[in-house]
Backbone bond lengths (Angstrom), bond angles and torsions (degrees), N, CA, C in turn:
res aa  C-N    CA-C-N  psi(-1)  N-CA   C-N-CA  omega(-1)  CA-C   N-CA-C  phi
1 M - - - 1.452 - - 1.527 108.91 -
2 P 1.309 117.86 136.71 1.458 120.68 -178.59 1.524 112.12 -71.96
3 G 1.329 115.26 149.83 1.457 120.24 174.80 1.508 113.88 78.66
4 K 1.304 114.60 -177.82 1.458 120.79 -177.25 1.522 111.53 -115.75
5 I 1.314 117.77 29.00 1.454 121.31 179.99 1.519 108.04 -73.24
6 P 1.336 118.39 127.13 1.464 119.18 -178.05 1.525 111.41 -66.36
7 R 1.302 114.68 144.86 1.458 120.90 176.01 1.521 108.72 -90.11
8 L 1.308 115.66 163.04 1.455 120.40 178.63 1.521 109.32 -84.06
9 F 1.297 116.21 149.89 1.461 125.27 -173.42 1.522 108.00 68.62
10 Q 1.297 118.40 -92.38 1.459 124.47 171.68 1.524 115.10 73.74
11 A 1.308 120.29 8.16 1.457 120.04 176.02 1.527 110.25 -72.46
12 Q 1.299 116.83 -42.06 1.457 121.82 178.31 1.525 108.90 -127.00
13 D 1.302 116.40 -66.37 1.456 121.18 177.58 1.527 107.69 -114.84
14 C 1.309 118.49 175.46 1.465 119.15 -166.66 1.521 113.38 -135.10
15 L 1.305 115.27 132.26 1.453 122.12 169.18 1.527 106.84 -85.87
16 A 1.306 116.63 128.77 1.465 120.40 -177.02 1.518 110.72 -66.37
17 G 1.315 115.60 141.20 1.451 120.92 170.07 1.519 108.97 -77.65
18 V 1.307 116.68 172.58 1.460 120.67 -177.48 1.529 111.50 -53.95
19 E 1.328 116.93 -42.07 1.460 120.84 -177.23 1.529 112.80 -70.79
20 Q 1.321 117.61 -15.60 1.463 121.35 -174.54 1.523 113.81 -103.48
21 I 1.304 117.15 -8.30 1.465 120.00 178.21 1.528 108.70 -63.86
22 Q 1.322 115.63 138.29 1.463 120.06 -178.33 1.521 110.19 -124.47
23 L 1.311 116.59 130.08 1.454 121.15 171.78 1.521 107.61 -84.62
24 T 1.317 116.60 133.50 1.466 121.88 179.55 1.523 109.03 -132.56
25 D 1.301 115.94 179.43 1.469 122.00 177.44 1.529 111.55 53.14
26 G 1.314 115.98 46.43 1.461 120.26 178.74 1.518 113.28 64.84
27 G 1.315 116.77 30.57 1.461 121.07 179.42 1.517 114.34 84.53
28 K 1.330 117.51 9.54 1.466 120.66 -178.99 1.523 113.43 -96.10
29 S 1.338 116.95 -10.05 1.469 120.84 -179.84 1.519 109.72 -131.57
30 L 1.305 114.76 154.88 1.451 122.55 -179.44 1.520 108.89 -125.29
31 Q 1.341 118.29 115.06 1.467 121.38 174.36 1.520 107.12 -82.57
32 F 1.341 115.79 126.51 1.462 119.22 -171.17 1.522 114.56 -136.68
33 F 1.318 118.89 -8.59 1.461 121.16 -173.85 1.520 108.13 -141.38
34 F 1.354 115.90 134.04 1.457 120.29 -172.54 1.521 111.73 -133.31
35 E 1.311 116.19 144.40 1.462 122.46 173.11 1.521 107.78 -68.11
36 N 1.329 117.23 150.89 1.467 121.32 -171.61 1.531 114.44 -61.37
37 Q 1.315 118.82 -18.81 1.465 121.27 177.17 1.530 111.31 -115.63
38 D 1.314 115.10 16.25 1.472 122.35 179.86 1.525 113.63 59.69
39 N 1.344 117.13 32.08 1.464 120.85 176.35 1.520 112.17 -79.01
40 W 1.324 117.12 -24.73 1.457 121.42 177.44 1.522 108.89 -150.62
41 C 1.309 114.76 167.17 1.463 119.89 175.73 1.523 108.98 -147.06
42 C 1.310 114.94 168.04 1.459 121.29 177.02 1.517 108.98 -121.84
43 K 1.313 114.13 149.77 1.458 119.84 178.19 1.520 108.97 -141.04
44 T 1.312 115.04 163.76 1.452 121.17 177.66 1.521 108.70 -137.71
45 S 1.307 115.80 158.13 1.464 120.77 -179.81 1.522 109.87 -78.37
46 I 1.307 114.92 146.13 1.458 119.90 170.77 1.518 106.78 -122.51
47 N 1.295 118.91 -177.90 1.458 122.39 -174.94 1.527 110.57 -48.59
48 D 1.323 115.97 119.66 1.474 120.13 -178.70 1.527 112.05 -111.56
49 D 1.312 117.67 25.40 1.464 125.13 177.89 1.523 113.88 72.13
50 S 1.323 118.94 -12.54 1.463 119.36 178.45 1.522 111.44 -118.31
51 T 1.305 116.83 -31.22 1.459 120.62 -177.87 1.513 109.16 -140.08
52 Y 1.285 116.88 132.60 1.456 120.28 174.54 1.519 107.57 -106.52
53 F 1.319 116.46 121.86 1.455 121.33 -179.15 1.525 109.12 -93.69
54 D 1.326 117.51 118.33 1.460 120.72 174.75 1.519 110.35 -69.63
55 D 1.314 116.54 -35.12 1.467 122.43 179.89 1.532 107.06 -143.18
56 P 1.324 116.74 76.14 1.466 121.08 -170.78 1.523 113.26 -69.50
57 P 1.324 116.64 160.82 1.462 120.88 176.67 1.531 111.09 -69.65
58 V 1.328 115.38 165.54 1.464 122.40 178.49 1.520 108.29 -116.17
59 Y 1.327 115.76 139.64 1.456 123.47 -179.57 1.522 109.23 -121.53
60 S 1.324 116.35 146.57 1.462 121.46 179.97 1.523 109.82 -136.36
61 N 1.317 115.54 149.29 1.465 119.94 174.36 1.529 111.33 -102.60
62 S 1.323 117.68 19.52 1.470 121.44 -179.64 1.521 112.70 -65.52
63 G 1.315 118.05 -25.31 1.456 121.14 -179.63 1.515 113.50 -59.90
64 E 1.331 116.73 -25.92 1.466 120.94 178.97 1.526 111.99 -62.43
65 L 1.319 117.23 -24.39 1.467 120.85 179.60 1.522 112.17 -73.36
66 F 1.320 116.58 -23.72 1.460 120.77 -171.67 1.520 114.28 -112.50
67 S 1.319 117.09 -16.05 1.460 119.22 -176.01 1.527 110.02 -150.42
68 S 1.324 115.32 132.09 1.469 119.21 177.24 1.528 110.85 -72.36
69 E 1.328 116.48 -14.81 1.459 120.81 179.42 1.526 112.07 -82.58
70 M 1.323 116.77 -19.11 1.463 120.40 -179.49 1.525 108.74 -96.86
71 V 1.305 115.84 99.40 1.458 121.05 -178.83 1.527 108.43 -113.82
72 G 1.307 115.98 134.79 1.457 119.84 178.71 1.518 112.24 84.54
73 F 1.303 114.99 -156.75 1.460 121.24 -174.63 1.521 111.60 -95.89
74 T 1.329 115.06 137.43 1.456 123.45 179.19 1.523 108.21 -120.93
75 R 1.301 116.28 143.20 1.469 120.28 177.65 1.526 109.14 -66.95
76 V 1.333 116.06 124.64 1.462 120.64 -179.01 1.524 112.65 -116.25
77 S 1.321 117.90 -15.52 1.462 121.06 179.75 1.525 109.39 -146.60
78 P 1.331 116.73 139.16 1.461 119.02 179.80 1.527 112.92 -70.47
79 S 1.358 116.49 -19.06 1.462 118.33 -178.58 1.523 111.31 -150.66
80 L 1.310 114.85 150.28 1.458 121.84 178.02 1.525 110.82 -62.82
81 S 1.320 117.41 -41.96 1.470 119.98 -178.47 1.522 111.65 -62.95
82 T 1.312 117.49 -40.93 1.461 121.33 178.56 1.525 110.49 -64.35
83 F 1.319 116.51 -44.48 1.463 120.86 178.36 1.525 110.83 -60.51
84 L 1.327 117.31 -45.36 1.465 121.00 -176.70 1.526 112.68 -65.34
85 I 1.324 117.64 -34.59 1.471 119.78 175.97 1.522 109.47 -63.74
86 T 1.323 116.71 -46.80 1.464 120.15 178.10 1.526 110.70 -61.15
87 A 1.326 117.05 -44.06 1.467 121.08 -179.25 1.530 111.32 -62.23
88 C 1.319 117.54 -41.33 1.474 120.69 179.08 1.523 111.07 -63.50
89 L 1.313 117.29 -46.48 1.466 120.50 179.04 1.526 110.97 -65.44
90 H 1.323 117.17 -40.12 1.467 122.59 177.42 1.530 109.80 -57.06
91 E 1.314 116.85 -46.18 1.462 120.93 -179.75 1.524 111.97 -69.68
92 M 1.325 117.75 -31.43 1.469 119.94 174.96 1.521 110.34 -61.43
93 V 1.321 116.48 -42.35 1.463 120.68 178.77 1.526 109.99 -62.23
94 F 1.309 117.04 -51.68 1.464 120.35 -174.40 1.529 114.03 -73.90
95 S 1.314 117.69 -14.16 1.463 119.58 177.69 1.525 112.23 -97.89
96 A 1.322 117.28 2.62 1.465 120.35 179.46 1.527 110.72 -64.47
97 R 1.296 115.20 152.02 1.471 120.67 179.02 1.526 111.43 -62.46
98 Y 1.331 116.01 -38.02 1.466 121.63 179.99 1.522 108.35 -122.34
99 L 1.321 116.27 122.22 1.459 122.23 -177.25 1.520 109.07 -129.85
100 F 1.324 115.49 130.63 1.462 122.25 -178.26 1.521 109.20 -132.20
101 S 1.330 115.76 158.30 1.459 120.87 172.00 1.520 108.44 -123.34
102 G 1.320 115.13 153.06 1.458 120.68 178.11 1.514 112.00 128.18
103 D 1.315 115.41 -173.72 1.464 122.27 -178.93 1.522 109.14 -84.86
104 H 1.313 116.17 118.21 1.464 122.00 -175.85 1.518 113.51 -77.61
105 G 1.318 118.08 -25.90 1.453 121.47 176.91 1.517 115.91 85.31
106 Y 1.322 118.54 5.60 1.465 120.34 178.14 1.516 110.38 -71.19
107 S 1.315 115.75 146.78 1.462 120.11 170.71 1.527 107.53 -85.79
108 T 1.305 116.51 160.45 1.459 121.28 -179.18 1.525 111.72 -58.44
109 E 1.325 116.98 -34.19 1.462 121.23 -178.48 1.530 112.31 -66.97
110 E 1.321 117.57 -24.04 1.464 121.27 -178.44 1.526 112.87 -84.66
111 L 1.315 116.55 -9.43 1.460 120.68 -173.39 1.522 111.99 -108.28
112 L 1.317 115.47 135.36 1.455 121.62 174.02 1.529 107.33 -96.58
113 P 1.336 117.70 114.64 1.466 119.09 179.18 1.532 109.95 -67.08
114 L 1.331 116.47 128.54 1.463 121.37 178.59 1.522 111.83 -103.08
115 W 1.327 116.28 -45.63 1.466 122.06 -175.57 1.520 106.66 -157.51
116 L 1.321 117.07 116.89 1.459 120.45 -173.58 1.525 111.78 -110.07
117 N 1.314 114.85 136.52 1.467 122.78 176.17 1.525 113.03 54.76
118 G 1.319 115.37 42.35 1.464 120.32 178.61 1.515 111.02 -74.56
119 P 1.326 117.71 131.94 1.462 120.79 179.63 1.520 111.09 -72.86
120 Y 1.324 114.83 147.14 1.459 120.50 177.91 1.524 108.02 -131.60
121 A 1.281 118.12 -156.10 1.462 122.49 -171.04 1.522 114.78 -79.42
122 Y 1.314 117.46 -6.14 1.462 120.11 -176.49 1.525 110.24 -105.90
123 P 1.323 117.79 132.39 1.463 120.05 178.79 1.531 111.03 -59.25
124 D 1.297 116.13 137.43 1.468 123.15 175.19 1.523 113.79 61.86
125 E 1.317 118.59 22.68 1.462 121.18 176.21 1.522 108.40 -127.04
126 T 1.334 115.41 132.81 1.459 119.93 178.83 1.522 109.70 -126.93
127 Y 1.313 115.03 163.72 1.460 121.33 177.97 1.520 109.30 -124.52
128 S 1.328 114.74 139.00 1.460 121.12 174.64 1.518 108.37 -116.47
129 F 1.332 115.73 140.94 1.459 121.98 -175.49 1.516 109.94 -122.83
130 Y 1.324 114.93 138.03 1.459 122.11 -179.69 1.523 108.79 -135.86
131 L 1.323 115.05 155.49 1.456 121.25 174.81 1.521 107.79 -118.75
132 A 1.325 116.52 133.76 1.466 121.67 178.25 1.529 108.62 -116.77
133 Y 1.296 115.53 123.50 1.466 122.79 175.67 1.523 113.07 54.70
134 G 1.315 117.24 26.38 1.452 121.64 177.32 1.516 114.99 67.94
135 K 1.339 117.69 7.20 1.465 120.46 -175.67 1.519 114.82 -130.68
136 V 1.314 117.64 -19.07 1.466 120.82 -174.30 1.532 108.54 -118.15
137 L 1.327 115.88 122.05 1.458 122.09 178.35 1.525 108.24 -100.95
138 I 1.316 115.86 128.70 1.465 121.50 -176.98 1.523 109.04 -119.70
139 M 1.322 115.32 132.97 1.461 122.71 174.36 1.522 106.41 -128.83
140 N 1.318 117.13 110.06 1.463 121.98 -177.95 1.531 109.40 46.96
141 N 1.322 119.36 -110.93 1.470 120.31 -178.42 1.534 112.01 -104.45
142 W 1.320 117.40 25.46 1.462 122.50 176.55 1.526 109.11 -111.22
143 V 1.314 116.11 140.15 1.463 122.56 179.55 1.526 107.31 -126.09
144 A 1.331 116.67 126.85 1.461 120.70 -175.12 1.526 110.91 -135.07
145 F 1.329 115.07 142.47 1.464 120.44 173.91 1.517 109.56 -159.33
146 N 1.327 116.05 161.60 1.464 121.78 178.63 1.517 112.39 -109.61
147 D 1.315 117.17 -28.61 1.462 122.40 -178.96 1.529 108.88 -86.50
148 P 1.338 119.01 118.73 1.468 119.99 -178.28 1.526 113.28 -59.24
149 D 1.327 117.88 -25.79 1.467 120.62 178.29 1.524 112.42 -67.59
150 A 1.327 117.63 -18.35 1.464 121.25 -179.65 1.523 112.18 -66.69
151 A 1.324 118.10 -20.57 1.470 120.57 179.12 1.520 111.06 -57.97
152 S 1.321 117.05 -34.37 1.470 120.44 -179.03 1.526 112.13 -72.04
153 L 1.323 118.28 -11.41 1.463 122.40 179.70 1.528 112.81 -89.00
154 I 1.325 117.24 -5.24 1.465 121.23 -175.92 1.523 109.26 -95.62
155 P 1.346 117.67 116.02 1.467 121.12 -174.78 1.527 114.92 -55.23
156 D 1.312 117.89 -46.52 1.465 121.23 -176.83 1.524 111.12 -110.50
157 F 1.323 117.06 46.30 1.462 121.17 -176.01 1.521 112.02 -56.51
158 S 1.313 117.09 -37.58 1.472 120.14 -175.74 1.528 113.00 -67.59
159 T 1.331 118.16 -12.44 1.464 120.58 178.65 1.528 112.47 -94.05
160 L 1.322 117.14 -7.69 1.461 120.83 -177.16 1.523 111.85 -81.01
161 K 1.317 115.43 152.41 1.468 121.16 176.62 1.525 108.62 -108.88
162 Y 1.308 115.36 126.92 1.461 121.62 -178.75 1.524 110.24 -75.27
163 I 1.320 116.35 132.97 1.454 122.18 177.55 1.527 106.37 -105.48
164 G 1.287 116.14 104.09 1.456 119.78 -179.25 1.511 110.43 155.39
165 R 1.302 114.60 -169.34 1.465 120.57 -179.76 1.514 108.97 -111.31
166 G 1.311 115.51 138.58 1.454 119.86 175.98 1.512 112.91 63.98
167 M 1.304 116.99 87.74 1.458 122.26 -179.04 1.525 110.52 -58.18
168 P 1.339 117.54 122.76 1.459 120.11 175.37 1.524 110.59 -66.30
169 D 1.299 116.93 153.05 1.462 121.14 178.50 1.520 109.09 -91.75
170 F 1.329 115.54 104.56 1.456 121.29 177.52 1.524 110.94 -95.33
171 G 1.325 116.67 0.90 1.451 119.98 -175.16 1.519 112.20 79.18
172 I 1.330 116.74 4.04 1.462 123.53 178.75 1.520 105.81 -129.95
173 P 1.311 119.24 117.90 1.466 118.76 -177.53 1.527 112.04 -72.03
174 P 1.343 117.14 132.16 1.465 119.90 174.30 1.519 110.04 -82.44
175 A 1.320 115.57 170.51 1.462 120.54 179.27 1.523 110.60 -67.85
176 D 1.307 117.21 -44.10 1.461 120.76 -172.69 1.522 108.01 -172.40
177 T 1.298 116.58 173.55 1.459 120.92 172.02 1.514 108.66 -123.25
178 L 1.315 115.84 151.00 1.471 121.31 178.33 1.505 109.21 -101.38
């Protein structure tokens, strides 16, 4: 993206700011979401003179990174609103003060489902989000929280890997740091 205008969210992937939105496909598509290193982007349809989408699908070219057979943009979400909910929760996880990967050890009864099987930028991949004890946000195999006391609420904390620099001392040793 040209210039140094900050993007929105930006913890992992980025929602384009007004200045960064790009019209493509002869003005029929809007690129609005970008991977943090610009390896892929997402776009959605806008008025194409024949059909107006109230909540159009989202397409991504991320498949090109994983398969030589996937060229161009592939539909990754049936609707823009569904994609944006997943993207917002995804960024909440990655922008948390404390971020870990691994098996958290919670039972299903301890987790409040927030958003299940939400589509994201990768074909055939979804993310599910849960809240534990009102303090721990879980996305698939990611565990995130801002309150250092929340570490004591995680059943298998010692098996998690810290994502960041300088492991904080929670009084509970983690497995390792990345």
